[in-house]
Structure formats: C-alpha cells, structure tokens
DOLUMBA-508395 format. One record per residue (C-alpha): x, y, z. Coordinates in steps of 0.02 Angstrom, whole numbers, padded with zeros to 5 digits, always signed. Layout:
# residues N
XYZ/...
***
This chain:
# residues 483
+00000+00000+00000/+00072+00169-00052/+00014+00345-00010/-00069+00375-00177/-00178+00220-00161/-00211+00254+00022/-00282+00428-00014/-00398+00375-00155/-00567+00457-00128/-00504+00564+00018/-00512+00752-00011/-00359+00845+00053/-00255+01001+00026/-00068+00995-00001/+00048+00875-00088/+00077+00696-00036/+00259+00673+00010/+00343+00535-00091/+00177+00474-00159/+00243+00298-00190/+00306+00287-00011/+00252+00119+00066/+00131+00141+00210/+00146+00028+00362/+00003+00091+00470/-00133+00223+00488/-00157+00285+00666/-00224+00426+00775/-00115+00371+00922/+00060+00444+00916/+00121+00305+01032/+00088+00178+00894/+00184+00270+00759/+00322+00171+00674/+00425+00214+00519/+00308+00225+00369/+00151+00263+00470/+00021+00394+00425/-00028+00495+00578/-00200+00577+00576/-00233+00724+00691/-00405+00755+00764/-00466+00854+00913/-00544+00744+01047/-00640+00780+01207/-00483+00779+01315/-00334+00784+01196/-00291+00860+01028/-00194+00751+00906/-00115+00906+00831/-00013+00924+00991/+00074+00759+00951/+00104+00783+00765/+00284+00838+00783/+00322+00688+00895/+00242+00571+00766/+00353+00645+00631/+00508+00619+00739/+00456+00436+00764/+00457+00405+00576/+00283+00450+00513/+00288+00470+00324/+00135+00584+00318/+00043+00694+00442/-00142+00726+00412/-00205+00885+00498/-00362+00989+00513/-00263+01152+00520/-00091+01208+00456/+00051+01159+00572/+00196+01204+00457/+00269+01029+00464/+00350+00935+00322/+00250+00788+00252/+00087+00876+00300/-00082+00870+00211/-00243+00949+00273/-00421+00883+00280/-00584+00960+00337/-00621+00825+00468/-00484+00714+00538/-00600+00581+00605/-00690+00559+00440/-00525+00554+00346/-00456+00426+00470/-00605+00309+00443/-00586+00320+00253/-00398+00294+00258/-00419+00140+00369/-00544+00063+00247/-00427+00101+00101/-00278+00023+00190/-00370-00143+00204/-00435-00138+00025/-00612-00077+00064/-00683-00245+00122/-00848-00163+00171/-00890-00141-00013/-00896-00331-00034/-00997-00369+00123/-01181-00342+00157/-01181-00231+00311/-01320-00220+00442/-01310-00101+00591/-01420-00088+00745/-01428+00068+00854/-01533+00117+01006/-01517+00119+01195/-01579-00057+01229/-01587-00214+01125/-01435-00190+01012/-01343-00345+01071/-01496-00457+01066/-01556-00397+00895/-01385-00412+00813/-01361-00586+00886/-01534-00640+00828/-01497-00578+00653/-01328-00667+00653/-01402-00832+00713/-01547-00820+00592/-01434-00786+00443/-01325-00934+00492/-01481-01043+00498/-01514-00985+00320/-01343-01044+00263/-01244-00881+00267/-01073-00850+00342/-01091-00701+00456/-00977-00583+00549/-01040-00506+00712/-00970-00351+00799/-01042-00305+00968/-01035-00281+01155/-01009-00461+01208/-00888-00520+01074/-00844-00517+00891/-00876-00668+00783/-00785-00701+00619/-00899-00838+00554/-00876-00967+00694/-00716-00894+00770/-00739-00786+00925/-00635-00629+00955/-00643-00530+01119/-00729-00360+01107/-00647-00203+01177/-00784-00080+01128/-00965-00103+01074/-00914-00025+00907/-00726-00033+00871/-00613+00109+00818/-00599+00136+00630/-00434+00041+00611/-00497-00110+00708/-00663-00103+00614/-00577-00108+00445/-00462-00248+00502/-00609-00352+00565/-00709-00327+00405/-00556-00381+00306/-00540-00540+00410/-00726-00575+00389/-00710-00560+00201/-00559-00676+00202/-00659-00803+00305/-00794-00808+00171/-00925-00705+00262/-01056-00622+00154/-01141-00525+00296/-01072-00417+00437/-01194-00370+00575/-01142-00241+00704/-01199-00134+00849/-01182+00052+00815/-01156+00144+00980/-01195+00329+00996/-01015+00368+01045/-00949+00277+00892/-01068+00370+00778/-01023+00536+00858/-00837+00496+00836/-00860+00448+00653/-00793+00272+00677/-00915+00206+00546/-00891+00347+00423/-00882+00290+00242/-00976+00127+00270/-01141+00098+00180/-01265-00014+00270/-01395-00116+00179/-01507-00102+00331/-01502+00009+00485/-01611-00030+00638/-01674+00091+00772/-01734+00000+00929/-01775+00139+01055/-01704+00288+01149/-01703+00299+01338/-01589+00385+01463/-01409+00329+01447/-01240+00403+01401/-01297+00581+01442/-01130+00602+01531/-01056+00595+01356/-01190+00679+01248/-01251+00808+01374/-01437+00798+01333/-01566+00691+01243/-01563+00794+01084/-01377+00767+01054/-01399+00584+01101/-01541+00566+00974/-01445+00657+00837/-01297+00538+00861/-01412+00389+00838/-01501+00469+00691/-01336+00499+00600/-01324+00311+00564/-01468+00329+00440/-01367+00447+00332/-01271+00289+00286/-01412+00163+00262/-01511+00106+00110/-01660+00046+00213/-01718+00088+00390/-01805-00029+00512/-01886+00075+00651/-01981+00039+00811/-02139+00146+00809/-02183+00100+00988/-02043+00220+01037/-02077+00408+01025/-01905+00441+00953/-01935+00303+00827/-02092+00394+00770/-01991+00555+00754/-01853+00467+00657/-01976+00388+00535/-02054+00559+00500/-01885+00640+00475/-01830+00503+00356/-01992+00509+00257/-01952+00492+00072/-01764+00484+00096/-01755+00294+00101/-01873+00145+00121/-01934+00123+00300/-02000-00040+00373/-02087-00010+00539/-02119-00130+00682/-02210-00123+00848/-02344-00199+00957/-02442-00048+01017/-02420+00069+00869/-02535+00045+00720/-02518+00036+00576/-02346-00045+00567/-02269-00162+00440/-02219-00299+00563/-02310-00340+00723/-02355-00479+00845/-02530-00541+00881/-02605-00654+01014/-02452-00637+01127/-02435-00763+01267/-02291-00729+01387/-02213-00855+01505/-02053-00875+01604/-01986-00985+01464/-02018-00868+01319/-02153-00789+01213/-02281-00868+01097/-02366-00760+00966/-02418-00739+00785/-02280-00655+00686/-02375-00542+00565/-02333-00440+00412/-02483-00380+00312/-02588-00534+00275/-02445-00654+00316/-02450-00733+00488/-02340-00870+00560/-02349-00946+00736/-02186-00924+00831/-02120-00980+00998/-01976-00865+01040/-01861-00935+01176/-01831-00772+01272/-01955-00707+01403/-02033-00534+01412/-02129-00414+01302/-01967-00326+01254/-01905-00493+01186/-02053-00488+01066/-01994-00315+01011/-01820-00386+00978/-01893-00530+00878/-01996-00408+00773/-01842-00303+00737/-01745-00456+00678/-01893-00516+00574/-01908-00347+00489/-01723-00349+00443/-01735-00524+00372/-01886-00473+00271/-01796-00323+00196/-01656-00436+00132/-01780-00551+00046/-01817-00696+00166/-01991-00772+00158/-02106-00750+00308/-02115-00938+00339/-01925-00950+00335/-01909-00804+00455/-02023-00889+00582/-01923-01049+00565/-01752-00971+00595/-01810-00860+00739/-01883-01013+00825/-01711-01094+00812/-01616-00949+00892/-01527-00987+01055/-01538-00820+01146/-01395-00712+01208/-01272-00731+01351/-01316-00611+01491/-01480-00556+01414/-01621-00624+01524/-01515-00782+01533/-01573-00925+01644/-01427-00977+01755/-01528-01101+01857/-01706-01166+01856/-01762-01285+01993/-01861-01251+02151/-01809-01070+02122/-01744-00978+01969/-01589-00869+01943/-01582-00751+01794/-01441-00640+01732/-01468-00482+01631/-01362-00334+01572/-01496-00209+01629/-01399-00056+01688/-01520+00087+01658/-01687+00126+01738/-01781+00081+01580/-01686-00083+01559/-01712-00134+01742/-01897-00092+01729/-01915-00191+01568/-01833-00350+01633/-01919-00347+01803/-02091-00304+01732/-02071-00445+01606/-02030-00573+01741/-02145-00515+01882/-02311-00585+01815/-02241-00763+01813/-02161-00765+01986/-02256-00876+02108/-02143-00835+02256/-02040-00677+02281/-01952-00576+02147/-01780-00525+02212/-01682-00397+02113/-01496-00366+02134/-01428-00209+02052/-01296-00074+02063/-01261+00094+01981/-01100+00124+01885/-00975+00253+01945/-00916+00400+01840/-01067+00381+01726/-01233+00472+01707/-01289+00490+01889/-01461+00551+01834/-01513+00374+01787/-01482+00306+01964/-01650+00357+02039/-01742+00274+01895/-01652+00110+01930/-01697+00117+02115/-01878+00159+02077/-01892+00015+01952/-01822-00108+02079/-01942-00045+02213/-02092-00051+02098/-02074-00229+02035/-01964-00326+02158/-02021-00394+02324/-01845-00375+02391/-01695-00276+02324/-01509-00302+02348/-01409-00144+02316/-01226-00170+02274/-01084-00105+02166/-01072-00107+01977/-00906-00042+01911/-00884+00103+02034/-00722+00147+01943/-00637+00289+02037/-00797+00353+02116/-00822+00310+02301/-00933+00153+02299/-01004+00194+02472/-01056+00366+02411/-01144+00287+02262/-01238+00166+02373/-01288+00304+02496/-01361+00411+02357/-01457+00265+02280/-01518+00201+02448/-01610+00364+02478/-01714+00331+02322/-01735+00147+02364/-01810+00190+02534/-01950+00287+02451/-02018+00127+02376/-02057+00054+02546/-01996-00120+02498/-01871-00219+02603/-01691-00215+02543/-01512-00242+02596/-01352-00151+02549/-01188-00242+02518/-01045-00148+02435/-00945-00303+02384/-01037-00377+02236/-00978-00558+02254/-01039-00559+02433/-01201-00475+02380/-01236-00610+02251/-01206-00748+02377/-01318-00663+02505/-01456-00647+02376/-01438-00831+02329/-01448-00881+02513/-01616-00794+02528/-01700-00898+02392/-01846-01009+02436/-01964-01116+02333/-02037-01024+02182/-01929-00869+02209/-01843-00785+02062/-01679-00690+02078/-01632-00569+01939/-01450-00514+01936/-01454-00346+01847/-01308-00253+01772/-01166-00371+01734/-01244-00483+01604/-01102-00548+01496/-00967-00450+01589/-00841-00548+01692/-00756-00404+01780/-00778-00263+01905/-00685-00096+01894/-00639-00029+02066/-00527+00122+02093/-00470+00111+01913/-00419-00073+01929/-00508-00210+01833/-00534-00368+01935/-00611-00535+01883/-00792-00557+01934/-00905-00676+01837/-01080-00697+01907/-01104-00854+01803/-00961-00933+01899/-01016-00863+02068/-01189-00938+02046/-01120-01104+01985/-01000-01120+02132/-01138-01079+02257/-01254-01207+02179/-01116-01338+02186/-01085-01299+02370/-01271-01329+02403/-01272-01492+02305/-01391-01421+02175/-01281-01459+02025/
***
C-alpha cells in the first residue's frame, strides 16, 4: 500500500510526500507510530492530536494529516480528521466493506440481542456471518474478544477484512452513539439500519437527549433501508424525519399501523408465543426469550430479514431456532427457584426486565442491582424506583464504581430505594451481595442479577478485577449440592 492508493477518494489540501512511499500503518495514536506510518490528527474531548504531530514525525511517520496548518513537512490537510481517518483505514485494508452486506443496529436497549438474533438467523439460512458487538466479535464461527461495542476505525476495517477472508457475506454490528459521534463508521454503507429505542443513557457523554438522538439518527445517513420501532416516540420522530429519503419498514406492538407486528401474545417464564405478522402473512412463533421486550427484539430481527428477501415462513423458522444471548435475560438455574442474569444497567432496562418477569413469579421476585461510577448519575433514581416497583426485595450493590467512592454511590441510591417502601439490603462487595441474595432464595422465588450480564469483571478504583456472576452462581449451587 502506497500513499497514492491510500488517499484515493479522500479530499485533502497539499501535496503527498513521496507518493509511492510504502505505508505501514494508519493511526491517531502517536504512541503507535512506526516508520512508514500515517498519523492523523483530530481534536478529541480531552486531547488534541495536533499536539502530538511533531512527535509522530520524529518517530518516523511518512505523512501527517491535519485539520489546520502546522507548518510541518510531510503535511496534508483535511476538513475533518475523524472522517479522513475512517476512510484511510478502509482504504488500507482494501475496502472490504464494499464486498460485504452490512447491517447495523442502534438504540439504547436491544442492540446486542437484535444483532445476535440476526446473526443466528442468517446462519440458519446458510450464510457466513460476521458479528461485531458488546459481548464479542464473531468471524464466522471464530470468537474474538470485544474491547468496545463499536470498534475504532482501524480495528473495524481490520475485522471486516478478516470477515471477508473467512468467506463471510454478511457483517452485523452494533452502532453505539459514541462511535457514531466519533465517526468510527464513516464511509460505510449499510444495507439495513435498525433503530430500537431511545431511553436515558450516556448523557454524561452527549449532554442531553437531543444530542444523544442526533448521534443515533446519524447512522441513517449511511443506510439504504431503515427498520424502526414505532412503539418508541423517538422512533416515530425518526420515521417522520426520514420520510421519502429511504425505504422504512416499521415494527411495533402498540403502534398501528406498522409493517411488522405480533398478535395473540402469550408470555411465560420460558419465552413468548405469538403470531408473527406482516400484512396478511401470519406465522406462529415460539420465541425462547421471556418478556414483552423480547417480542420487540424478535420483530426487529424479522423486519431486517424481510428487507433482505427472506420469506415469512422461513423467518419464523429461523427465529424459533435462535438460542438467545449470554447475559440477556439468561437463565442460570431453574429448579425449586430460578436465577436469571441480565445486562440491565439503566432505569428503563431494569424496569423492562423486572416487569417482564414479575407476572410469572409464584414466590418472591428478588432484584440485585448497582449503579456504575463515573457515569450518568441522573439514571440512578430510575433504577432504584424500578427495583422498588417490581421486586419484592432488592439487593443494592456495586457495579463498576471505577474511581468514584462506591459507598457514596450506594448512599445516594439508597435514599431513592427507601422511598419505595420495599425491604432491601445493601452490600458494597458484589460477590458477597450475590451470595447473600442466593442464600435468601426459597421455593418459587426468582432472583434477577441486573447489570453485569455478559461482563466478567468489576472496575474498582481504576483497577479491573475478575468477577463472573455465572461462575459465582455455579460455585454456590455446587456448594449446596444443586448441581
């Protein structure tokens, strides 16, 4: 790869130095610069890459890409460094995205489940599929650990290249609001984009709901077809604002009319049974994930599969065969009592999972939850109120306090928990809290572990320690002779 090829399709001012110069790397991190690297400057929230341009040049960078003149040799200028970086990364790997059918899912809740459902359904239909998301990345059947929900532009291009090499024809990914705001997906064209919902989250990053919404909406500037949840008020707004710009397939249970819906819904602790409906086409479906929100996720996946040409009967078949998602309303134990694990870490998510489970609990519903440190503190009261409203007993504990005082977090949340009038206990150490909650269980009780889901770590005082609730529950059950 030389500089001339690397900059194809990228608008810039200036002259490429030694245009046939071999390029070894494209990076925004000056610490990664090696001889032959292209260093791209962009202003971030805390640092400005322009401050490190001279250092990158001294370390052997063959070209510096800037947003403003720095007077350095080997310098070219672009309007937006982040956009240029994303395009350069795709060019470096030979633009693999152009040979893959891309599907992206955005929204506050449901991204991981919907992307996984689409991946599993496409595999059932005989496709090789790449998956990029919160829990992990899959290159066909090979699993790769995930660092971010949506990777940086270099890692994204590298993963898409590996997916193409592995014979994948589809790549399905979660599109986080931060990634969209930071232009990590710039230059990619998605066959389908999905909007699930918008509830309070990440306002520590975006500042307010409007900026949060606009970040999500920006995905649909890069999609050929939109799949939108009209049960969500922001979904209704998005559909109106996209009117005429691209085809829109709507889904929902309450909103009418919609293109895809569910009829005759029967919910149980083991899943949901309903008629999957699109126009005059109806197919019975048992979906193996409990809760009304799981029906929403199934509808989103069905709508996507319909837009890419699958028959309605085939869609019902492959969704019935899906296996569910690790850490998403996952059953860890079902016997005299039940233990569930879910990634719910916002007020809306906690309310959705507990309200979905509560009608089927014969004994007590016990909810364990915590509120993350150094994140949007405004969502903490909503989590406490949801636990008080639906649970018979709450266990308040830590969930990634980071460098914030965990006792201060618990004290602030406890004040809101008290207002609910339900019994509760507070235990700052999460492993101990889980074991205490398990020890409380009696016949027909249900314990929902909220917050960790697929995560197997806890971040305390800036240090990441191993903590896997799957393992904690398994060890406790073994000690009690239940496994």
